[in-house]
C-alpha positions in Angstrom: 42.8 30.4 72.5 44.9 27.2 72.2 44.4 27.2 68.5 45.5 30.8 68.2 48.7 30.0 70.1 49.4 27.1 67.8 49.0 29.3 64.8 51.3 31.9 66.3 53.8 29.2 67.2 53.8 27.8 63.6 54.1 31.2 62.1 57.1 32.0 64.4 58.8 28.7 63.5 58.3 29.4 59.8 59.7 33.0 60.1 62.6 31.8 62.2 63.2 29.0 59.7 63.4 31.5 56.9 65.8 33.6 58.9 68.0 30.7 59.7 67.9 29.5 56.1 68.9 33.0 54.9 71.7 33.2 57.4 73.0 29.7 56.5 73.0 30.5 52.7 74.5 33.9 52.9 78.2 34.2 51.9 80.8 34.9 54.5 83.0 37.9 54.9 86.6 37.7 53.9 89.7 39.2 55.6 91.6 41.1 53.0 94.6 43.4 52.4 93.2 45.8 49.8 93.8 49.2 48.2 90.8 51.3 47.4 91.9 53.6 44.6 90.7 56.6 42.7 88.0 57.5 45.3 86.8 60.7 46.9 87.6 60.1 50.5 85.6 61.8 53.2 88.0 61.5 56.2 85.6 63.4 58.5 88.5 64.7 60.6 91.0 65.7 58.0 88.9 67.0 55.1 88.1 65.6 51.7 90.7 63.9 49.5 90.0 63.8 45.8 91.2 60.9 43.6 92.7 59.3 46.7 93.6 55.8 47.9 93.0 54.0 51.2 95.1 50.9 51.9 93.9 48.3 54.3 96.5 46.0 55.8 95.9 43.5 58.6 92.6 45.1 59.6 94.0 48.6 59.9 94.1 51.6 57.6 97.8 51.7 56.7 97.8 54.6 54.2 95.5 57.4 53.1 96.2 60.0 50.4 96.9 60.8 46.7 100.4 59.5 46.5 100.3 56.2 48.2 102.5 53.2 47.7 100.5 50.0 47.4 102.3 46.9 48.8 103.0 44.1 46.4 100.3 41.4 46.4 97.6 43.8 47.6 94.2 43.4 46.0 93.0 46.5 44.3 89.4 47.8 44.0 89.0 50.7 41.6 86.6 53.2 43.2 86.5 55.7 40.3 83.5 57.9 40.6 82.7 56.6 44.1 83.1 57.9 47.7 84.7 56.3 50.8 83.3 57.2 54.3 84.0 55.9 57.8 81.5 53.4 59.0 78.5 55.1 60.5 77.7 54.6 64.2 74.1 54.4 65.4 74.1 55.5 69.1 70.7 54.2 70.0 69.3 50.8 68.9 68.0 47.4 70.1 70.2 45.6 67.5 70.8 42.0 68.4 68.2 42.1 71.2 65.0 42.2 69.2 63.9 39.9 66.4 60.1 39.7 66.2 58.5 42.2 68.5 55.2 40.2 68.7 56.9 37.1 69.9 58.3 37.5 73.5 60.8 34.6 73.0 62.7 36.6 70.4 63.0 39.9 72.4 65.6 40.3 75.0 65.9 44.1 75.7 63.3 44.5 78.5 64.1 42.6 81.7 61.8 42.5 84.8 62.6 45.0 87.5 63.1 48.7 88.0 66.7 48.6 89.2 68.7 46.1 87.2 71.9 47.9 86.0 73.8 44.6 86.3 71.9 43.2 83.3 74.3 43.5 80.4 73.0 43.9 76.9 76.2 42.3 75.5 75.4 38.9 77.0 72.0 38.9 75.2 73.1 40.0 71.8 72.2 37.6 69.0 75.0 37.8 66.3 72.6 36.1 63.8 69.8 38.7 64.2 68.4 39.4 60.7 68.5 43.2 61.3 72.3 43.1 61.5 73.1 42.5 57.9 70.2 44.7 56.8 71.7 47.5 58.8 75.3 46.7 57.8 74.9 46.8 54.0 73.6 50.4 54.4 77.0 51.5 55.8 76.0 51.4 59.5 78.9 49.3 60.9 78.6 50.0 64.6 75.7 50.4 67.0 75.0 51.0 70.7 72.5 48.4 71.7 70.4 49.4 74.7 68.2 47.7 77.2 64.9 49.4 78.0 62.2 49.3 80.7 62.5 50.1 84.3 64.4 53.0 85.9 67.9 51.6 85.8 67.3 49.2 83.0 70.7 47.7 82.4 74.1 48.2 80.7 74.2 49.2 77.1 77.0 47.9 74.8 78.7 49.2 71.7 79.0 46.5 69.0 80.4 46.1 65.6 78.0 44.5 63.2 80.2 41.5 62.5 81.2 38.5 64.5 80.1 35.0 65.6 79.8 35.8 69.3 78.9 38.9 71.3 82.5 39.1 72.6 83.8 39.2 69.0 81.4 42.0 68.2 82.1 44.1 71.3 83.5 47.5 70.2 84.9 48.8 73.5 82.2 50.7 75.4 79.5 49.9 78.0 77.3 52.4 79.8 74.6 52.2 82.5 71.1 53.3 81.3 69.0 55.5 83.4 65.4 56.3 82.4 65.0 59.6 84.3 61.7 59.9 86.2 59.0 61.3 83.9 57.1 64.3 85.1 54.5 64.3 82.3 51.9 62.0 80.8 53.0 58.8 79.0 50.8 59.5 76.0 47.2 60.2 75.0 46.2 57.0 76.8 47.4 58.3 80.1 44.2 59.3 82.0 45.8 60.1 85.4 45.1 63.3 87.2 47.7 66.0 87.4 48.0 65.2 91.1 48.5 61.5 90.5 51.2 62.3 87.9 53.0 64.6 90.4 52.9 62.0 93.1 54.2 59.3 90.8 57.1 61.5 89.6 58.1 62.4 93.2 57.9 58.8 94.2 60.1 57.7 91.3 62.7 60.5 92.0 62.8 59.5 95.7 63.4 55.9 94.6 66.2 56.9 92.3 67.8 59.0 95.1 67.5 56.1 97.5 69.2 53.7 95.1 72.0 56.3 94.3 72.6 56.9 98.0 72.9 53.2 98.7 75.3 52.8 95.8 77.4 55.6 97.1 77.5 54.0 100.5 78.3 50.7 98.9 81.2 52.3 97.0 82.6 53.7 100.3 82.3 50.4 102.1 83.7 48.5 99.1 86.7 50.9 99.0 87.3 50.6 102.7 86.9 46.8 103.0 88.5 46.0 99.6 85.5 44.2 98.0 84.1 42.7 101.2 80.9 44.8 101.3 78.6 41.9 100.5 76.9 40.7 97.4 74.5 43.4 96.0 74.9 43.1 92.2 72.7 46.1 91.4 74.8 48.4 93.7 78.1 46.8 92.5 77.1 47.6 88.9 76.7 51.3 89.8 80.1 51.6 91.6 82.0 52.4 88.3 79.6 55.2 87.6 79.9 56.6 91.2 83.7 56.5 90.8 83.6 58.2 87.4 85.0 55.2 85.6 81.9 54.5 83.6 79.3 56.6 81.7 75.7 57.1 82.8 73.3 57.3 79.8 70.4 59.5 81.0 67.3 59.3 78.9 65.1 62.4 79.2 62.9 64.0 76.6 60.6 66.7 77.8 62.2 70.1 78.6 61.0 69.8 82.2 62.6 66.3 82.6 65.8 67.5 80.9 66.1 70.4 83.4 65.4 68.0 86.3 68.0 65.6 85.0 70.6 68.4 84.7 69.9 69.4 88.2 70.1 65.8 89.5 73.4 65.1 87.7 74.9 68.3 89.2 73.7 67.5 92.7 75.0 63.9 92.6 78.3 65.0 91.0 78.1 62.4 88.2 81.4 62.7 86.4 80.7 60.9 83.1 77.2 61.4 81.7 75.5 61.6 78.3 71.9 62.8 77.8 69.9 60.6 75.4 66.6 61.1 73.6 66.4 64.9 74.3 63.4 65.3 72.1 62.7 68.8 73.5 66.3 69.7 73.8 65.8 72.7 71.6 63.7 74.3 74.3 66.5 74.2 76.8 69.6 74.0 74.5 71.4 76.9 76.3 71.0 75.1 79.7 72.4 71.9 78.3 75.3 73.7 76.7 76.0 75.5 80.0 76.1 72.2 81.8 78.7 70.9 79.3 76.9 67.6 78.8 76.9 65.9 75.4 73.7 64.5 73.9 72.6 61.6 71.7 69.3 62.8 70.1 66.9 61.1 67.8 65.2 59.7 66.0 65.0 62.8 63.8 62.2 61.4 61.7 59.6 61.9 64.4 56.5 63.9 65.1 56.6 67.0 67.4 56.2 66.2 71.1 53.4 68.7 71.5 50.4 69.3 69.3 51.0 73.1 69.1 54.7 72.8 68.1 55.8 73.3 64.5 55.8 70.2 62.4 59.6 70.4 61.9 60.8 70.8 65.5 61.9 67.1 65.7 63.8 67.6 62.4 65.5 70.8 63.6 66.3 69.7 67.1 69.8 68.4 66.5 70.8 71.5 64.6 69.4 73.9 67.2 71.3 72.0 69.9 74.5 72.2 67.9 74.0 75.9 67.3 73.7 76.4 71.0 77.1 74.8 71.6 76.0 71.3 72.6 78.1 68.3 71.4 75.5 66.3 69.4 75.4 62.7 68.2 72.4 61.4 66.2 70.7 58.1 66.6 67.9 56.3 64.9 64.9 55.3 67.0 65.3 52.0 68.9 62.5 49.4 68.8 61.5 49.4 65.1 64.5 47.7 63.5 64.9 50.5 60.9 68.4 51.3 61.9 69.5 51.3 58.3 67.8 54.7 58.1 70.4 56.4 60.3 71.9 58.4 57.4 68.4 59.8 56.5 67.9 60.9 60.1 71.1 62.9 59.7 70.0 64.1 56.2 66.8 65.5 57.6 68.7 67.3 60.3 70.7 68.9 57.5 67.6 69.8 55.5 66.3 71.6 58.6 69.3 73.7 59.6 72.2 71.5 60.7 75.5 71.9 59.0 76.2 68.9 56.8 79.7 68.4 58.2 78.3 68.5 61.7 75.6 66.0 60.8 78.2 63.6 59.3 80.3 63.9 62.4 77.2 63.3 64.5 77.0 59.7 63.1 80.7 59.0 62.9 83.4 60.7 65.0 81.2 62.3 67.7 79.7 59.1 68.9 83.1 57.5 68.7 84.4 60.3 71.0 81.5 60.0 73.4 82.1 56.2 73.7 85.9 56.6 74.1 86.7 54.7 70.9 87.8 57.5 68.6 91.3 56.1 68.4 89.7 53.2 66.4 86.5 54.4 64.8 84.7 57.4 63.4 87.1 58.7 60.8 89.5 57.6 58.0 93.0 58.0 59.4 96.2 55.9 59.4 96.3 53.5 62.3 92.5 53.3 62.8 90.4 50.2 62.3 89.5 49.5 58.6 85.8 50.1 59.3 84.4 52.0 56.3 82.1 51.8 53.3 82.2 52.7 49.6 79.2 54.3 48.0 78.0 56.0 44.8 77.2 59.4 46.3 76.1 61.3 49.4 74.9 58.7 51.9 72.3 61.1 53.2 70.4 60.7 49.8 68.2 57.7 49.2 69.4 57.4 45.6 72.9 56.5 46.8 74.0 52.9 46.8 76.5 51.3 49.1 78.8 48.9 47.1 81.3 47.7 49.7 81.5 47.5 53.5 84.5 46.7 55.6 84.6 46.1 59.4 88.0 45.7 61.1 89.4 44.7 57.7 86.7 42.1 56.9 85.0 42.7 53.6 81.3 42.1 54.3 79.0 40.3 52.0 76.5 42.8 50.5 73.7 40.4 51.3 70.8 40.6 53.7 67.3 39.2 54.0 66.0 42.2 52.1 68.4 41.9 49.2 67.6 38.2 48.9 63.9 38.8 48.9 64.4 41.5 46.3 66.4 39.1 44.1 63.9 36.3 44.6 60.9 38.4 43.5 62.5 40.6 40.8 62.1 37.8 38.2 59.9 35.4 39.9 58.5 32.2 38.5 54.7 32.1 38.9 55.2 28.8 40.7 52.3 27.0 39.2 52.2 24.3 36.5 50.7 25.2 33.1 47.5 23.4 32.5 47.5 21.4 29.3 44.7 22.3 26.8 
């Protein structure tokens, strides 16, 4: 056993060393004033502009259109034949919190405890995580990074995928994560009886209600005594949600759990709430729409939740929710580091019934609106952050290449661990000496 631990430790050190080497050798971004000319501009909110120009000045979009004056001294990038899109926003990841899943020391998204809303994902984000540049060079510029595990598992944070510190990466939104009590089996491995499952679900819901009631009382005492209600960090973290100042992100996936979550939210009068996951949202789409609660659904590239469902229900879920009148954002699936595939999740939603314009909005302006940052992100408009990318075609198609990425006016190096490995092995030297005859 000790020998195995030594081998794992050495392997980890080698992998981490490679990652550190890659990060150290990668070029840095540069802060530029630049005009992106002759492009097809997908503004998202104001239609498509043909043969247009986007001017970036001091980190902001200073001009957009076909007849744009370019300030003297501005660098020009000719984008003829290319497209400009706002940076994509992945509304469900573990970015910066997970490096090597098999090595506990490199994962920081699952803390011990059932009720730990005070645990902030932002404080644990690793700006040097290897998945960040991998994701960024694909046009995904912003991500919600989410703690998991437990019932109230922590506080999620929206981050831009550029910066030396978590504070520099912070994009302006934090929300408490609630994994709503599950009323079904956890998977094929779950051998509990139906009675045991029912009792566990009732116990979990009673525990949630107890915590919520205590947080409500704490809020009342805190308001009356002006912050002299005592030190209870888990209750203090819930006070902004009780007061309607912060969003509660409620994870629920089966139709029965979604219905229970909708009922609970209504009973507790939660003012700011977003449903996440919502794998079986299509079954109860009308009820979600009636409640007026937005959803973040995904991943789209998943199997059906039930053996007897059609194979394409996960693909069609986002479109069916949107058709019912639900405000929908699309996320990739957290935990596997394949966040670069976000546009393909949206692409599959389009292939299985969702309007393309709605799918594009679902990974740009809609999550920006849900997170309260639409004045900065999610579309290409004058005055917004210069967070965008240039590509050769439709980003929903795998043949499309991303050529440039900008985040807050910083031009990102189009380099990641994967591009470096590709370059290394494209024309590799055998690495062995030739034996003399």
